[in-house]
C-alpha positions in Angstrom: -100.5 229.1 -24.8 -98.4 230.9 -27.4 -98.8 234.3 -29.0 -97.6 233.4 -32.2 -100.1 233.1 -34.9 -100.2 230.2 -37.0 -99.9 230.8 -40.9 -101.2 228.7 -43.3 -101.8 228.2 -47.1 -105.4 227.5 -48.6 -104.3 224.2 -49.1 -101.7 221.7 -48.7 -99.3 223.0 -52.0 -100.1 227.1 -50.7 -98.7 225.9 -47.4 -95.6 224.4 -48.5 -95.0 227.7 -50.6 -94.8 229.8 -47.2 -91.3 230.7 -46.5 -89.1 230.9 -43.5 -87.9 234.5 -41.3 -84.9 232.9 -40.1 -83.1 229.9 -39.8 -81.0 229.1 -37.0 -78.3 226.1 -36.4 -76.3 225.1 -33.1 -72.8 224.0 -33.0 -69.8 224.2 -35.5 -70.4 221.2 -37.6 -74.0 221.5 -37.5 -73.8 224.7 -38.5 -72.4 223.8 -41.5 -74.3 220.5 -42.5 -77.5 223.0 -42.1 -76.2 225.6 -44.2 -74.6 223.6 -46.9 -76.9 220.8 -46.5 -79.9 221.9 -45.8 -80.0 225.2 -47.0 -77.9 224.5 -50.1 -76.0 227.7 -49.1 -72.2 227.6 -51.0 -71.6 231.2 -50.2 -73.2 233.7 -47.7 -72.4 237.1 -46.3 -71.6 238.2 -42.8 -74.4 240.6 -41.8 -73.2 241.1 -38.4 -73.8 239.6 -35.1 -77.2 238.1 -33.8 -75.7 238.8 -30.0 -72.0 238.6 -28.7 -70.2 236.3 -30.4 -73.0 234.7 -32.6 -72.8 235.6 -36.5 -76.0 236.3 -38.3 -75.3 235.0 -41.9 -77.9 235.8 -45.3 -77.2 234.0 -48.5 -78.2 235.8 -51.5 -77.6 232.6 -53.8 -80.4 231.7 -56.3 -79.4 228.2 -55.6 -80.3 228.6 -52.3 -83.3 226.9 -50.4 -83.7 230.3 -48.7 -82.6 233.1 -50.3 -82.3 236.4 -48.3 -83.7 234.6 -44.9 -80.9 235.4 -41.9 -79.2 232.7 -40.8 -78.0 232.5 -37.1 -75.1 230.5 -36.6 -75.1 229.7 -32.7 -71.6 228.3 -31.3 -72.1 226.0 -28.5 -69.7 227.7 -26.2 -71.0 231.0 -26.6 -73.9 232.4 -24.1 -75.6 231.3 -21.4 -78.3 228.8 -20.7 -81.0 231.8 -22.0 -79.3 233.3 -24.7 -81.1 231.9 -27.5 -84.6 232.4 -26.0 -83.4 236.0 -25.3 -82.1 236.4 -28.9 -85.6 235.2 -30.3 -87.5 237.4 -27.9 -85.8 240.4 -28.8 -86.5 239.8 -32.4 -90.5 239.0 -32.3 
């Protein structure tokens, strides 16, 4: 059971046009690969912290796949078992 609402387009093509609201990547090299290879980020602005020790980036480059979408870089050695869950709940 979930309280989230499924957002769909009118057809397959319009469904693909629905953008992400936030991107998250765990760990150092995983975050780097997700940012540079997955999202095509070459430069990002550090906006602040999503949680203590958890950087929050935003990329406004026109080449980025998700321009303007917050990118949470979640280091593996930061927080406890529930920190990511708490962060998601706080943003919901």
